[in-house]
C-alpha positions as CSV (number, residue, x, y, z in Angstrom):
1,X,103.8,79.4,101.6
2,X,107.5,80.0,102.4
3,X,108.0,81.8,99.0
4,X,105.0,84.0,99.7
5,X,106.3,84.8,103.2
6,X,109.7,85.8,101.9
7,X,108.0,88.2,99.5
8,X,106.0,89.5,102.5
9,X,109.2,90.1,104.5
10,X,111.0,91.8,101.7
11,X,108.1,94.1,100.6
12,X,107.8,96.2,103.7
13,X,111.5,96.7,103.8
14,X,111.3,98.8,100.6
15,X,109.5,101.4,102.7
16,X,112.7,102.1,104.5
17,X,113.7,104.0,101.4
18,X,111.3,106.8,102.5
19,X,113.8,107.7,105.3
20,X,116.5,108.4,102.6
21,X,114.7,109.4,99.4
22,X,112.0,112.1,98.9
23,X,108.4,111.0,98.7
24,X,107.3,113.8,96.3
25,X,108.9,116.5,94.1
26,X,107.5,119.9,93.0
27,X,109.3,121.9,90.3
28,X,108.7,125.5,89.3
29,X,110.0,126.7,86.0
30,X,109.8,130.2,84.4
31,X,111.7,132.2,81.7
32,X,113.6,134.2,84.4
33,X,114.9,131.1,86.0
34,X,117.1,129.1,83.6
35,X,117.4,126.5,86.3
36,X,114.0,125.6,87.7
37,X,113.3,125.9,91.4
38,X,112.3,122.7,93.1
39,X,111.5,121.2,96.5
40,X,111.6,117.6,97.6
41,X,109.0,116.5,100.2
42,X,110.3,113.9,102.6
43,X,108.4,112.2,105.3
44,X,110.2,114.3,107.9
45,X,110.4,117.7,106.1
46,X,110.8,119.8,103.0
47,X,114.2,120.4,101.3
48,X,115.2,122.3,98.2
49,X,116.4,120.5,95.2
50,X,119.3,122.9,95.1
51,X,120.9,124.8,98.0
52,X,119.0,128.1,97.7
53,X,115.7,126.8,96.2
54,X,113.7,127.0,99.4
55,X,114.9,130.6,100.1
56,X,114.1,131.7,96.5
57,X,110.6,130.1,96.6
58,X,109.8,131.8,99.9
59,X,111.0,135.1,98.4
60,X,108.6,134.7,95.4
61,X,105.8,133.6,97.6
62,X,106.2,136.7,99.8
63,X,105.1,139.0,97.0
64,X,101.8,137.2,96.5
65,X,101.0,136.7,100.2
66,X,101.9,133.0,100.6
67,X,103.4,131.8,103.9
68,X,106.9,130.5,104.1
69,X,107.3,126.8,103.5
70,X,106.9,125.0,106.9
71,X,109.8,123.7,108.9
72,X,109.6,120.2,110.3
73,X,108.7,121.3,113.8
74,X,105.8,123.4,112.4
75,X,103.8,120.4,111.0
76,X,102.8,117.4,113.1
77,X,102.9,115.2,110.0
78,X,106.7,115.4,109.8
79,X,107.1,113.9,113.3
80,X,104.2,111.4,112.9
81,X,104.9,109.9,109.4
82,X,108.3,108.5,110.2
83,X,106.7,106.6,113.2
84,X,103.9,105.3,111.1
85,X,106.2,104.1,108.3
86,X,108.5,102.4,110.9
87,X,105.5,100.7,112.5
88,X,104.2,99.4,109.2
89,X,107.7,98.0,108.3
90,X,107.9,96.2,111.6
91,X,104.4,94.9,111.3
92,X,104.9,93.7,107.8
93,X,108.1,91.9,108.6
94,X,106.5,90.3,111.6
95,X,103.6,89.1,109.5
96,X,106.0,87.6,107.0
97,X,107.9,85.8,109.7
98,X,104.8,84.3,111.2
99,X,103.7,83.2,107.7
100,X,107.1,81.6,107.1
101,X,106.6,79.5,110.2
102,X,103.0,78.8,109.2
103,X,101.5,80.5,112.3
104,X,99.1,82.6,110.2
105,X,97.5,82.4,106.8
106,X,98.1,84.4,103.6
107,X,95.1,86.6,104.4
108,X,97.2,88.6,106.8
109,X,99.4,89.6,103.8
110,X,96.4,91.3,102.2
111,X,95.4,92.8,105.5
112,X,98.7,94.6,105.7
113,X,98.4,95.7,102.0
114,X,94.9,97.1,102.7
115,X,96.0,98.9,105.9
116,X,99.0,100.5,104.1
117,X,96.7,101.5,101.2
118,X,94.3,103.3,103.6
119,X,97.2,105.1,105.3
120,X,98.6,106.1,101.9
121,X,95.2,107.6,100.8
122,X,94.9,109.5,104.1
123,X,98.4,110.8,103.7
124,X,97.6,112.0,100.1
125,X,94.4,113.6,101.4
126,X,96.3,115.4,104.1
127,X,99.0,116.6,101.7
128,X,96.4,117.9,99.3
129,X,94.5,119.7,102.1
130,X,97.8,121.4,103.2
131,X,98.4,122.6,99.6
132,X,94.9,124.0,99.3
133,X,95.4,126.0,102.5
134,X,99.0,127.0,101.5
135,X,97.9,128.2,98.1
136,X,94.6,130.0,99.0
137,X,95.0,131.3,102.5
138,X,96.9,134.5,101.4
139,X,98.1,137.6,103.3
140,X,95.5,140.3,102.5
141,X,98.4,142.9,102.7
142,X,100.5,141.2,100.1
143,X,102.4,143.3,97.6
144,X,100.7,141.7,94.6
145,X,96.9,141.0,94.8
146,X,95.8,139.2,91.7
147,X,92.1,138.2,91.1
148,X,90.3,136.1,88.6
149,X,87.8,137.5,86.0
150,X,85.0,137.1,88.6
151,X,86.9,139.0,91.2
152,X,87.9,136.1,93.4
153,X,91.5,135.8,94.5
154,X,93.8,133.7,92.3
155,X,94.6,130.3,93.8
156,X,98.3,129.3,93.9
157,X,97.7,125.7,95.0
158,X,100.3,123.4,93.4
159,X,98.8,120.3,91.6
160,X,98.7,117.1,93.6
161,X,99.8,115.2,90.5
162,X,100.7,116.6,87.1
163,X,101.3,120.0,85.6
164,X,99.6,123.4,85.9
165,X,100.4,126.9,84.6
166,X,100.5,129.4,87.5
167,X,101.1,133.0,86.3
168,X,104.3,132.7,84.3
169,X,105.5,129.6,86.1
170,X,105.1,126.0,85.0
171,X,104.5,123.9,88.1
172,X,105.0,120.1,88.0
173,X,104.2,117.8,90.9
174,X,105.2,114.1,90.7
175,X,106.0,111.1,92.9
176,X,109.7,110.8,93.6
177,X,112.1,107.9,94.4
178,X,110.6,107.2,97.9
179,X,107.1,106.9,96.5
180,X,108.2,104.5,93.8
181,X,110.1,102.3,96.3
182,X,106.9,102.2,98.5
183,X,104.9,101.2,95.5
184,X,107.2,98.4,94.6
185,X,107.1,97.2,98.2
186,X,103.3,97.2,98.3
187,X,103.2,95.3,95.0
188,X,105.5,92.6,96.5
189,X,103.1,92.2,99.4
190,X,100.1,91.9,97.0
191,X,102.1,89.3,95.1
192,X,102.8,87.5,98.4
193,X,99.1,87.2,99.0
194,X,98.4,85.6,95.6
195,X,101.4,83.3,95.8
196,X,100.4,82.3,99.4
197,X,96.8,81.7,98.3
198,X,97.9,79.3,95.6
199,X,100.3,77.4,97.9
200,X,98.0,77.4,101.0
201,X,97.2,73.9,102.3
202,X,95.4,74.1,105.6
203,X,95.8,71.0,107.8
204,X,92.1,70.5,108.3
205,X,91.0,71.0,104.7
206,X,88.0,69.2,103.4
207,X,90.1,67.3,101.0
208,X,92.0,65.6,103.9
209,X,88.8,64.3,105.5
210,X,88.1,60.7,104.4
211,X,84.6,59.3,104.5
212,X,84.0,56.7,107.2
213,X,82.5,53.4,106.0
214,X,79.8,51.9,108.3
215,X,79.6,48.2,108.3
216,X,76.2,46.6,108.6
217,X,75.9,43.6,110.8
218,X,74.5,40.6,109.0
219,X,71.5,39.0,110.7
């Protein structure tokens, strides 16, 4: 159980990488840009891959009616996500320590993994919903108004995962270093569960209960 608990302590610590490395990366490439434009999405804000990338992306978006990329204070997620990640790190390490001293069972390891998975799915859903609004809620007075064949406005929503052709831009959206560190950390906690399950020996297990022999009195 101690080996499993050590894995459980180490796993959540990988999430601390989200405070340093970007969670997601979106790159925009086009013939007129020899160096692609890119933005890194951190848990506390959006930053350009290069110095002027955010300024250039906002300039392009202005022509088609897209809003400027939000600043940290303009989205509640950028103030909430760091708190959530910090809370999950503390909770995970605490569970690992309690498991190390055999105060709780290995089932708590899987409980943390499930909770973190749910939060991750909710985060991705929120991120995708923001991109839908960002790419479809356009300024009606934009300089360029492009429509599809059926007359509906063109959507400029970036892909959540993968590549899409958007006008003359190739847009690629992929997990970045922070996301991979989080994935490794979660896999370590899942491994902690299975290692702990294999090593778990409850004090009051059925195998430790010995049958009681009843002696019959001879008459």
